[in-house]
Structures are given as C-alpha cells and as structure tokens.
C-alpha positions as CSV (number, residue, x, y, z in Angstrom):
1,M,143.8,193.7,96.6
2,K,143.0,197.2,97.9
3,D,143.9,196.2,101.5
4,Y,147.0,194.6,100.2
5,G,148.2,197.8,98.6
6,Q,147.3,199.9,101.7
7,I,149.2,197.5,104.0
8,R,152.2,197.7,101.8
9,Q,152.1,201.5,101.8
10,M,151.7,201.8,105.6
11,Y,154.6,199.4,106.2
12,I,157.1,200.6,103.6
13,R,156.2,204.2,103.0
14,D,154.9,205.2,106.4
15,G,157.2,203.0,108.5
16,K,154.4,201.6,110.7
17,S,154.9,198.4,112.6
18,I,153.0,195.2,111.8
19,R,151.1,195.4,115.2
20,Q,150.0,199.0,114.5
21,I,148.8,198.2,111.0
22,A,146.9,195.2,112.2
23,R,145.2,197.3,114.9
24,E,144.3,200.1,112.5
25,M,143.1,197.8,109.7
26,H,141.4,195.2,111.9
27,I,143.3,192.4,110.1
28,S,145.2,189.5,111.6
29,R,148.8,190.2,112.4
30,N,149.8,187.0,110.5
31,T,148.1,188.3,107.4
32,V,149.7,191.7,107.7
33,A,153.1,190.1,108.2
34,K,152.7,188.0,105.1
35,Y,151.6,191.0,103.0
36,C,154.4,193.2,104.4
37,K,157.1,190.8,103.3
38,G,155.6,190.7,99.7
39,N,155.9,186.9,99.5
40,A,152.2,186.3,98.6
41,L,149.5,188.0,96.7
42,P,145.9,187.8,98.1
43,G,143.6,185.4,96.3
44,I,146.5,183.4,94.8
45,R,147.2,180.0,96.3
46,C,150.5,178.2,96.0
47,E,150.4,174.9,94.2
48,Y,150.2,172.0,96.5
49,H,150.9,168.4,95.4
50,R,149.8,165.7,97.7
51,T,150.8,162.1,97.1
52,S,148.2,159.5,98.1
53,A,149.5,157.2,100.8
54,V,148.1,154.1,98.9
55,I,149.9,155.0,95.6
56,T,153.3,153.6,96.6
57,E,156.3,153.2,94.3
58,E,155.3,149.5,93.9
59,V,151.8,150.5,92.7
60,T,153.2,153.2,90.4
61,R,155.6,150.7,88.8
62,F,152.8,148.2,88.3
63,I,150.6,150.8,86.6
64,Q,153.5,151.9,84.4
65,S,154.2,148.3,83.4
66,C,150.5,148.0,82.2
67,L,150.9,151.1,80.1
68,D,154.2,149.8,78.7
69,E,152.4,146.6,77.7
70,D,149.8,148.7,75.9
71,A,152.4,150.5,73.9
72,K,153.6,147.2,72.4
73,E,150.1,146.0,71.5
74,P,148.9,147.5,68.1
75,N,145.3,146.6,68.8
76,K,144.0,149.5,70.8
77,K,140.8,147.6,71.7
78,Q,142.9,145.3,73.9
79,H,144.6,148.1,75.9
80,H,144.1,148.5,79.6
81,T,141.4,150.8,80.9
82,A,141.9,152.4,84.3
83,K,139.2,150.1,85.7
84,R,141.1,147.0,84.4
85,I,144.3,148.2,86.0
86,Y,142.5,148.8,89.3
87,D,141.0,145.3,89.2
88,R,144.4,143.7,88.5
89,L,145.9,145.7,91.5
90,V,143.2,144.4,93.8
91,E,143.5,140.8,92.6
92,G,147.3,140.7,92.4
93,T,148.6,143.0,95.2
94,G,145.7,143.3,97.6
95,F,145.4,147.1,96.8
96,T,143.1,148.8,99.3
97,G,142.8,152.2,97.7
98,G,139.9,153.4,95.6
99,A,139.3,153.2,91.9
100,S,139.3,157.0,91.6
101,T,142.8,157.1,93.1
102,V,144.0,154.7,90.5
103,R,142.3,156.7,87.7
104,R,144.1,159.8,88.7
105,C,147.4,158.0,88.7
106,V,146.8,156.5,85.3
107,H,145.8,159.9,83.9
108,L,149.0,161.4,85.2
109,L,151.2,158.6,83.9
110,R,149.5,158.6,80.5
111,G,150.0,162.4,80.3
112,N,153.7,161.8,80.6
113,L,153.5,159.5,77.6
114,Q,151.9,162.1,75.3
115,E,153.9,162.4,72.2
116,A,155.0,165.8,70.9
117,F,155.2,166.6,67.2
118,V,157.4,169.0,65.2
119,P,155.6,171.2,62.6
120,L,156.9,170.4,59.1
121,A,157.6,172.8,56.2
122,H,157.6,171.4,52.7
123,L,159.3,172.9,49.7
124,P,157.4,173.4,46.4
125,G,157.2,170.1,44.4
126,D,158.7,168.2,47.3
127,A,155.9,165.8,48.4
128,M,152.3,164.6,48.0
129,Q,150.3,162.8,50.7
130,I,147.7,160.2,49.8
131,D,145.0,158.3,51.7
132,W,141.6,156.5,51.4
133,G,138.2,157.2,52.9
134,E,134.9,155.4,52.8
135,A,131.4,156.8,52.3
136,V,127.9,155.8,51.2
137,V,126.1,157.0,48.1
138,Y,122.9,156.0,46.3
139,L,124.0,154.6,42.9
140,K,121.0,154.2,40.6
141,G,118.8,154.3,43.8
142,V,120.8,151.5,45.5
143,R,122.6,152.4,48.7
144,T,126.3,151.6,47.9
145,K,129.5,151.8,49.8
146,V,132.3,153.5,47.9
147,N,136.0,154.2,48.5
148,F,137.4,157.6,47.7
149,F,141.1,158.3,47.1
150,C,142.5,161.6,48.3
151,A,145.8,163.2,47.3
152,R,147.2,166.5,48.5
153,L,150.4,168.4,47.5
154,C,152.2,169.3,50.8
155,Y,153.3,172.8,49.8
156,S,150.2,174.2,48.2
157,C,147.6,171.9,49.9
158,A,145.9,171.5,46.5
159,P,143.5,168.5,46.6
160,F,142.5,165.7,44.3
161,V,139.8,163.2,44.9
162,V,138.4,160.3,42.9
163,C,135.9,157.5,43.8
164,F,135.9,153.7,43.2
165,R,133.6,150.9,44.1
166,R,136.5,148.9,45.6
167,K,139.9,149.7,47.1
168,N,142.5,147.5,45.4
169,T,145.8,147.8,43.6
170,E,144.2,148.6,40.3
171,A,142.2,151.4,41.8
172,L,145.2,152.8,43.7
173,L,147.4,153.0,40.6
174,E,144.7,154.4,38.4
175,A,143.9,157.0,41.1
176,L,147.6,157.9,41.4
177,R,147.9,158.3,37.7
178,K,144.9,160.6,37.6
179,A,146.2,162.7,40.5
180,L,149.6,163.2,38.9
181,E,147.9,164.2,35.6
182,F,145.5,166.6,37.4
183,F,148.5,168.3,39.1
184,G,150.5,168.4,35.9
185,G,153.6,166.7,37.2
186,V,155.3,164.3,39.7
187,P,156.5,165.3,43.2
188,A,159.8,164.0,44.5
189,K,158.1,161.7,47.1
190,V,154.7,160.3,47.9
191,I,153.7,159.8,51.6
192,F,151.4,156.9,52.2
193,D,150.4,154.6,55.1
194,N,151.1,150.9,55.1
195,D,147.9,149.9,53.2
196,R,148.0,146.4,51.7
197,V,147.1,147.7,48.3
198,A,150.7,149.0,48.1
199,V,152.6,147.2,50.8
200,K,153.3,143.4,50.6
201,E,155.1,142.9,53.9
202,K,156.1,144.8,57.1
203,G,155.6,148.5,57.4
204,G,157.2,151.9,57.9
205,K,160.8,152.1,57.0
206,E,160.9,148.3,56.6
207,A,157.9,148.1,54.3
208,I,158.2,146.0,51.2
209,A,156.1,147.4,48.4
210,Q,153.9,145.4,46.0
211,E,155.7,144.7,42.7
212,K,153.1,146.5,40.6
213,Y,153.3,149.6,42.9
214,E,157.1,149.5,42.6
215,A,156.9,149.4,38.8
216,F,154.5,152.4,38.9
217,A,156.8,154.4,41.2
218,A,159.8,153.7,38.9
219,H,157.8,154.7,35.8
220,Y,156.8,158.1,37.3
221,C,160.1,158.5,39.1
222,F,159.1,159.2,42.7
223,H,160.2,157.9,46.0
224,T,157.6,156.5,48.5
225,V,157.7,157.2,52.2
226,F,155.6,154.7,54.1
227,C,154.5,156.1,57.4
228,N,155.3,154.5,60.7
229,V,152.6,152.3,62.2
230,R,149.9,154.3,64.0
231,S,151.4,157.6,63.0
232,G,148.6,159.5,61.3
233,N,150.4,162.8,62.1
234,E,152.9,162.0,59.4
235,K,150.2,162.5,56.8
236,G,147.9,164.9,58.6
237,L,147.3,167.1,55.6
238,V,145.6,164.4,53.6
239,E,143.8,163.0,56.6
240,N,142.2,166.4,57.1
241,L,141.2,166.3,53.4
242,V,139.4,163.0,53.9
243,G,137.3,164.5,56.6
244,W,136.7,167.6,54.5
245,V,135.4,165.5,51.6
246,R,133.2,163.4,53.8
247,R,131.6,166.5,55.4
248,N,131.3,168.7,52.2
249,V,130.6,166.2,49.5
250,F,128.9,163.2,51.1
251,V,126.6,165.1,53.3
252,P,123.8,164.9,52.4
253,V,124.2,161.4,50.8
254,P,124.7,162.0,47.1
255,R,122.2,160.3,44.6
256,V,123.8,159.6,41.2
257,D,123.1,157.4,38.2
258,A,126.8,156.5,37.6
259,L,130.2,156.6,39.3
260,D,131.4,159.0,36.6
261,E,128.8,161.5,37.6
262,L,130.1,161.3,41.2
263,N,133.7,161.7,40.1
264,R,132.8,164.8,38.0
265,L,131.2,166.3,41.2
266,L,134.4,165.5,43.2
267,L,136.6,167.0,40.5
268,D,134.6,170.2,40.4
269,K,134.9,170.5,44.2
270,C,138.7,170.1,44.0
271,K,138.9,172.9,41.4
272,V,136.7,175.2,43.4
273,Y,138.8,174.6,46.5
274,A,142.1,175.2,44.7
275,N,140.8,178.4,43.1
276,T,139.1,180.0,46.1
277,H,140.6,178.6,49.3
278,K,143.3,180.2,51.5
279,I,144.9,178.1,54.3
280,P,144.9,179.9,57.6
281,G,148.4,181.1,58.5
282,R,149.5,181.1,54.8
283,E,150.2,184.4,53.0
284,N,149.0,183.3,49.6
285,P,145.9,181.4,48.4
286,V,146.1,177.8,47.3
287,K,146.0,178.6,43.6
288,D,149.1,180.8,43.8
289,L,151.0,178.2,45.9
290,L,149.9,175.5,43.4
291,L,151.6,177.4,40.6
292,E,154.9,177.4,42.6
293,D,154.3,173.6,43.2
294,Q,153.9,172.9,39.5
295,K,157.1,174.7,38.6
296,R,159.0,172.2,40.7
297,L,157.1,169.1,39.7
298,C,158.9,166.6,37.4
299,P,157.3,166.1,34.0
300,L,155.0,163.2,33.4
301,P,156.4,160.2,31.4
302,G,155.7,159.9,27.6
303,S,153.0,157.2,28.1
304,P,150.8,156.5,31.0
305,F,151.3,153.4,33.2
306,D,148.9,150.5,32.4
307,A,147.4,149.8,35.8
308,S,145.5,146.7,34.8
309,R,145.7,143.2,36.1
310,A,146.3,140.8,33.2
311,A,145.4,137.1,32.8
312,V,145.3,134.7,29.8
313,C,142.0,132.8,29.6
314,R,140.4,130.3,27.1
315,V,137.0,131.1,25.8
316,T,134.4,128.4,26.8
317,P,131.8,126.9,24.5
318,F,129.3,129.4,26.0
319,S,131.5,132.2,24.6
320,V,132.6,133.5,28.0
321,V,135.9,133.9,29.9
322,R,136.2,133.4,33.6
323,F,138.0,136.1,35.6
324,V,138.0,136.3,39.5
325,A,134.8,134.2,40.0
326,N,132.8,135.9,37.2
327,D,132.1,135.1,33.5
328,Y,132.4,137.8,30.8
329,S,131.1,137.3,27.2
330,V,133.1,137.7,24.0
331,P,131.9,137.3,20.4
332,V,131.0,133.7,19.6
333,K,133.6,133.4,16.8
334,Y,136.3,133.3,19.5
335,V,135.0,130.1,21.2
336,G,138.0,127.9,22.1
337,Q,140.6,130.5,21.6
338,E,143.0,132.0,24.1
339,V,142.4,135.7,24.9
340,T,144.0,138.2,27.3
341,V,141.8,139.7,30.0
342,R,142.9,143.1,31.4
343,A,141.1,144.1,34.6
344,Y,141.0,147.8,35.5
345,A,139.4,149.2,38.6
346,E,136.0,149.7,36.9
347,Q,136.4,148.0,33.5
348,I,137.2,144.6,32.0
349,R,138.8,144.7,28.5
350,I,139.4,141.5,26.5
351,F,142.0,141.2,23.7
352,A,142.6,138.6,21.0
353,K,146.0,138.9,19.4
354,G,146.3,142.5,20.5
355,E,142.8,143.4,19.2
356,L,140.1,144.7,21.6
357,I,137.2,142.3,21.2
358,A,135.0,143.0,24.3
359,E,134.6,145.5,27.1
360,H,132.5,145.2,30.2
361,A,131.9,147.0,33.5
362,R,133.8,145.1,36.1
363,N,131.6,143.0,38.4
364,Y,132.7,142.6,42.0
365,G,130.1,139.9,42.8
366,Q,130.5,136.1,42.8
367,N,129.6,133.7,40.1
368,Q,127.9,136.3,37.9
369,Q,127.6,136.1,34.1
370,I,128.0,139.4,32.3
371,L,126.7,138.8,28.8
372,K,126.4,141.3,25.9
373,L,123.6,140.7,23.5
374,A,125.6,141.7,20.4
375,H,128.1,138.9,21.1
376,Y,125.5,136.2,20.6
377,L,123.5,137.6,17.6
378,P,125.2,135.4,14.9
379,L,124.5,132.3,17.0
380,L,120.9,133.3,17.6
381,E,120.4,133.9,13.9
382,Y,121.9,130.5,13.1
383,K,119.9,128.7,15.9
384,P,116.7,130.8,16.2
385,R,114.8,128.3,18.3
386,S,113.7,129.6,21.7
387,I,115.3,133.0,21.1
388,L,113.4,134.7,23.9
389,E,114.6,132.0,26.4
390,A,118.2,132.7,25.6
391,K,120.1,134.1,28.7
392,P,121.8,136.9,26.8
393,V,118.4,138.1,25.6
394,R,116.7,137.9,29.0
395,Q,119.6,139.6,30.7
396,N,119.8,142.6,28.3
397,L,116.1,143.3,27.5
398,S,113.7,144.9,29.9
399,A,110.7,143.0,31.3
400,A,108.3,145.3,29.3
401,L,110.0,144.5,26.0
402,L,110.2,140.8,26.7
403,Q,106.5,140.7,27.5
404,F,105.7,142.6,24.3
405,L,107.7,140.2,22.2
406,E,106.2,137.2,23.8
407,T,102.7,138.5,23.4
408,N,103.0,139.3,19.7
409,A,103.6,136.5,17.2
410,F,106.8,137.6,15.6
411,S,108.7,135.3,13.3
412,S,112.3,134.2,14.2
413,E,113.6,136.5,11.4
414,Q,111.8,139.5,12.9
415,L,113.0,138.7,16.4
416,V,116.6,138.6,15.2
417,E,116.1,142.0,13.5
418,I,114.6,143.4,16.7
419,L,117.5,142.1,18.7
420,R,120.0,143.6,16.3
421,L,118.3,147.0,16.5
422,C,118.3,146.9,20.4
423,A,122.0,145.8,20.5
424,A,123.1,148.6,18.2
425,D,120.9,151.5,19.2
426,G,119.1,150.5,22.5
427,E,115.5,149.6,23.3
428,N,114.2,153.1,22.6
429,A,115.1,152.6,18.9
430,F,112.7,149.7,18.8
431,W,109.8,151.5,20.5
432,E,110.2,154.3,18.1
433,H,110.0,152.0,15.1
434,K,107.8,149.1,16.4
435,E,105.0,149.8,13.9
436,Q,107.1,148.6,11.0
437,F,107.6,145.2,12.8
438,M,103.9,144.9,13.5
439,V,103.1,144.6,9.7
440,S,103.0,140.8,8.9
441,D,105.2,139.8,6.0
442,R,102.7,137.0,5.0
443,K,100.7,137.7,1.8
444,A,96.9,137.5,2.0
445,H,95.0,135.0,-0.4
446,I,92.5,137.1,-2.4
447,L,89.3,135.4,-3.7
448,T,88.6,136.3,-7.3
449,D,85.7,133.9,-8.2
450,P,82.4,133.7,-6.3
451,V,82.1,130.6,-4.1
452,K,79.2,128.3,-4.8
453,V,77.6,126.6,-1.7
454,Q,75.3,123.6,-2.4
455,Q,72.2,123.7,-0.4
456,T,71.2,120.7,1.7
457,D,67.9,118.9,1.2
458,L,66.4,118.7,4.7
459,S,63.4,116.5,3.7
460,M,65.6,113.4,3.9
461,Y,65.8,113.9,7.6
462,D,62.0,113.8,7.9
463,Q,62.0,110.4,6.0
464,L,64.6,109.0,8.3
465,L,62.6,110.0,11.4
466,Q,59.5,108.2,10.1
467,E,61.4,105.0,9.4
468,G,62.9,105.1,12.8
469,G,59.6,105.4,14.5
470,T,58.1,102.4,12.7
471,M,61.0,100.2,13.8
472,C,60.5,101.2,17.4
473,R,56.8,100.3,17.4
474,T,57.5,96.9,15.8
475,Q,60.0,95.9,18.6
476,V,57.5,96.8,21.3
C-alpha cells in the first residue's frame, strides 16, 4: 500500500510519466499504469465467476427439478442428496463431470431457495404460542419418558411449563387451562402447530380442529392460528422455550417421587425466569412486560372447562369398570349399575348419579386392574375365606406385611380389622399398633383342682413275659 501511495503521488502531484516512475521504483510499467489510473487497489482481487463447462443449462435444469421434487415431499428423509443427484445425472444423461462439481451447483441452487423471514412485533395481550417437548426423568427410581407442555406470551415472553406422562387431548386442554390461569387471563389468539391432539384433519389455514378443542377455545374466547406445515419459525418463541427447559430443567436428569413434584419444580423455574430475566434487545425485563400483557388479557370465564373424556360403563360382578383396555374398581355396592367414567390426563374419576364414588391414578398400560382395597372390605368381611389370596389385598399390601400376616395365625375378624386400618390410614398405622393385634382373643382354661394320675402296676408285664417264654419252649 506504501508503493501504491507513492506511485499515485509521483504521477498526479509530481507529473512524472509512467516509464519514469517504473524506472525509479523498479516496478513493472503495467503495474504502475494500473495504479496511476486508480482502478485497482493492491491486494484486492476482483471477483471472478467461472462456469464449469460440464454444468450446462440442461444439467442445471435437471438439478433444479430434483430440488423442486423435494420441496413437494414433506418427508425430509426422502429428499435428494447431492450424491443421489450426481448418480441420477450419470445414469440418466451420461454426465461426465465430477461429483464435487455437482455438489457446488446443488449448494448454489439450494442457496437461492433459502427462505427469508420478517421479524414480528406483537402487542400486549395479543398472542400466546404453545408447543410440546419430550424428556426423560426418573419417576420413583424408574426411567420414564414424559411430555412437557410449553406456553409463552408473545409480547412479554413470560413462560409456563407443565408435565404429563402422555400427550393427548385431555393433557392439552388441562395444560392450556393451567397456562391461562397462571397468566391470569386469555390472549386474543393461540399459535399452535398441526398436532393431532388438536387438529382432526388437514393443517395450516385449512386445519379442522378437534371438537373438544373447539369447545375449549369457544369457552375461553380465543382464536387459534395453526402454523403452516414445516414452519417452525411461526412459533419460534415457544420452540426456544422448549430447548431452554430441556437444557435447564432436565439436565441432569431429575429424580422425583411423583409427577406433582416435577411440576412444582417447573412452576418455580417459570416464576424465577419471569421475575429475573431480561430479553436481549428489550428495554424492560420480562416481569414489567408481563404486567402490560396482563392488562390486555381477556378475563377468565366464570367456571373452568372440564377437559375430561367421559364414558358410561356398567360395573361388572368383580366390581370394576373397563375404560380404554384397563379395569378400575368401585365400591362393591355398585355392582351391576351404570356409572360415568371421567378420564383426565392423570386421573380417573367415577360417578354414580352425579356422586363421586371412586378416584384412581390413570393407567396408560394394557389390560391392567387397578383395585382399591377399601372398595372390597364389605365383601371380604362377608366372605372371609382366603382373605390373603384376594387380589385387592395382594395388590395393595406390601410383601413384608403379607408375609407377616401369613406367618402369624390371625383370625378372619382380626384380618378384616387390619385391612380396614391399612385402607384408612396406611400400612404404617398397622406397624405402629401391631402389638394389640398380637394378643389372642381366646380365653385360657385355668385348672382349679389338682389332677390325680393313677399309677400303673408294672409287675403284670413280668408275669406276661414269663407266660410267653413257657409257650415258646413247649412248641420247640
């Protein structure tokens, strides 16, 4: 750059010729001439685009047609690779160029297909984005896959997260209800992808929502915007939240005794985020923006939406009702009657004539029997035979307690009392009071008069021996 400046000075300021400058500077006249005209800076090369001779218009059109086919195919795993396009060119057109040449052309053409996005600015109370994620936790020591629901207000970016064992319509509606209650109101619209828990047919602008989801949206008075297919950018805020939760809550893998414990942890994380976080590029922290959001949210309805799935079932002779491939017990007095089963995301509630008669944790297995001991106590008391072999007993008592009851000779009445105590207060209540059950209720027979034992005259045996010996000698 120093020579360049000096050449320019000598040519423009000093009026020297190109030949003279080249002689004095010992530089090629061509270089001096180029610098004198000021058309090129030293060290900076002009861009040069060279088109490969083998990449003809016909080849380019073929490659473009392959990429157009990919754009119509939703399964990305069945899209063309550059290697596959090269193979098709060789097989179909007798292409003689190299694979690297085709790769460069594919890269350039794909670059022309890159989509551009417009940044969005949402008004307070305008929208909420929702999405699902998956993670693994240790639930009571068992490695378990869970589904976590994420919601985020678009203006304030305030988050809400709740976890379920399964992703279904019941879980979606319960999660939405909890999210709206957490934020304290309802936004004008909810932005969601085309998940089958909410969408019955098609997708995007043509999506047809599930009836239950439509009823929920009508009850809470919001409009749903279903994203276009393969357009994650339309709900980028909540997709970022899914990643944040996975990195900050599920690493390391949580170990919890119940799903409620995990959900309390998630709720605490959401509150801390809202109270302490500030989004880069935003003037105010999340907590201040959330207050603006809440001022514009519509009020919650007078009563919450019942997100359960209902079915009418008849109680079998074994005092159970069957719901989605599993049996749930009810009190034995309802045998033969029709009852209503309401299935929530994590609970099963059973009603008879509007009265709640049984409640169970929902089981997502197959052909399982979920039996409550208390439901069968009247029957066990009436038919006490083989109490300890009854399935409700063996399902609800620990192996240690069963072994203890089998080892000790308890009466049927005592066993029923023990079962009542366990059903009402748990096994620990029995272990705390087991001594009172160990005292036998049978009365002891007390001897008041001395017993007289008549002594045996042993001399008679000697006489018998003598008579026997005489008979033996006579026979000989």
